[in-house]
VOGUMAR-522183 format. One record per residue (C-alpha): residue number from 1; x negated, y, z negated; residue in three letters. Coordinates in pm, 1 decimal, padded with zeros to 6 digits. Layout:
> resi;x;y;z;resn
> NUM;X;Y;Z;ALA $
...
//
This chain:
> resi;x;y;z;resn
> 1;-03297.3;14453.1;-04928.2;MET $
> 2;-03414.2;14805.2;-04997.2;LYS $
> 3;-03750.7;14914.7;-04862.8;LYS $
> 4;-03861.1;15013.2;-05213.7;SER $
> 5;-03837.3;14647.5;-05319.4;LEU $
> 6;-03980.7;14503.0;-05001.6;LEU $
> 7;-04318.9;14675.2;-05021.0;ILE $
> 8;-04413.5;14541.5;-05368.5;PRO $
> 9;-04311.9;14189.7;-05262.7;ILE $
> 10;-04532.4;14207.4;-04952.3;ILE $
> 11;-04825.2;14347.3;-05153.7;MET $
> 12;-04789.2;14070.8;-05411.7;ALA $
> 13;-04809.6;13814.4;-05130.2;GLY $
> 14;-05138.6;13961.7;-05011.6;PHE $
> 15;-05283.5;13963.1;-05363.3;LEU $
> 16;-05181.0;13604.6;-05434.7;VAL $
> 17;-05338.8;13469.1;-05117.4;SER $
> 18;-05668.3;13661.5;-05122.5;CYS $
> 19;-06003.5;13489.4;-05161.8;THR $
> 20;-06305.0;13625.2;-05348.7;THR $
> 21;-06660.0;13495.0;-05363.8;THR $
> 22;-06918.7;13553.3;-05633.9;GLN $
> 23;-07284.9;13469.0;-05571.0;LYS $
> 24;-07455.7;13322.6;-05879.7;ILE $
> 25;-07834.6;13313.6;-05904.6;GLN $
> 26;-07935.2;13023.1;-06131.5;ARG $
> 27;-08240.8;13036.8;-06362.9;PRO $
> 28;-08414.5;12769.4;-06153.3;ASP $
> 29;-08390.8;12996.3;-05846.7;GLY $
> 30;-08106.7;12809.5;-05675.9;SER $
> 31;-07790.3;12986.3;-05564.8;THR $
> 32;-07433.4;12883.9;-05637.3;GLU $
> 33;-07107.2;13041.0;-05524.5;TYR $
> 34;-06780.1;13072.2;-05713.2;LEU $
> 35;-06488.2;13095.1;-05471.4;ILE $
> 36;-06149.8;13198.7;-05613.1;ALA $
> 37;-05827.9;13162.4;-05412.7;CYS $
> 38;-05470.2;13257.6;-05485.5;GLY $
> 39;-05261.6;13007.9;-05679.3;ALA $
> 40;-05000.2;12983.1;-05404.8;SER $
> 41;-05258.6;12877.7;-05145.9;THR $
> 42;-05399.0;12531.0;-05102.4;GLY $
> 43;-05756.7;12437.3;-05182.1;PHE $
> 44;-05812.1;12430.5;-04805.5;ASN $
> 45;-05838.0;12813.1;-04815.6;VAL $
> 46;-06124.9;12784.0;-05065.4;CYS $
> 47;-06290.1;12509.0;-04860.1;TYR $
> 48;-06264.5;12714.4;-04540.2;ASN $
> 49;-06449.2;12995.2;-04719.5;LYS $
> 50;-06709.4;12744.0;-04842.3;ALA $
> 51;-06766.7;12629.9;-04482.5;ASN $
> 52;-06831.1;12990.6;-04379.5;LYS $
> 53;-07078.0;13044.3;-04665.3;ILE $
> 54;-07258.3;12712.8;-04609.2;CYS $
> 55;-07227.8;12626.3;-04238.6;PRO $
> 56;-07477.0;12337.8;-04277.0;SER $
> 57;-07273.0;12179.0;-04556.9;GLY $
> 58;-07216.6;12230.0;-04926.9;TYR $
> 59;-07186.3;12037.2;-05251.0;GLU $
> 60;-06875.6;12090.7;-05466.9;THR $
> 61;-06991.9;12133.4;-05826.6;LEU $
> 62;-06656.2;12210.8;-05986.0;GLU $
> 63;-06293.1;12247.8;-05885.2;GLU $
> 64;-06035.3;12413.8;-06112.6;LYS $
> 65;-05670.5;12501.5;-06070.2;SER $
> 66;-05505.8;12750.0;-06304.2;GLY $
> 67;-05184.4;12947.4;-06333.6;PHE $
> 68;-05295.4;13242.5;-06123.3;ASN $
> 69;-05576.7;13106.5;-05905.6;ARG $
> 70;-05777.3;12810.6;-05782.6;LYS $
> 71;-06157.2;12803.8;-05802.4;GLU $
> 72;-06436.3;12596.3;-05657.4;ILE $
> 73;-06804.6;12628.7;-05745.1;ARG $
> 74;-07042.5;12517.9;-05471.2;ILE $
> 75;-07404.8;12522.7;-05368.1;ASN $
> 76;-07561.2;12505.6;-05023.7;CYS $
> 77;-07839.0;12243.5;-05048.7;PRO $
> 78;-07998.6;12343.4;-04716.2;SER $
> 79;-08014.6;12710.8;-04820.4;GLN $
> 80;-08165.2;12626.8;-05160.2;ASN $
> 81;-08432.4;12407.4;-04999.7;ASN $
> 82;-08532.7;12685.7;-04759.0;ASP $
> 83;-08589.4;12942.4;-05036.0;GLU $
//
């Protein structure tokens, strides 16, 4: 395989498996997080990120799987009680 084809394939693999997190401040003052993971990864990648965000535990509010990504929306009850 030519190098010119190999680089885009490798880059696409990195993009598909990346994880992003968005912090959402709710009107009641609580905080939620939207974690998006690549479609080719399992939900375990999203849950590992959730464990890092909420080391004392979290509540899964929503779980969605689409064509190009998986998403979970969580909150950290212990963090919201401390605020």
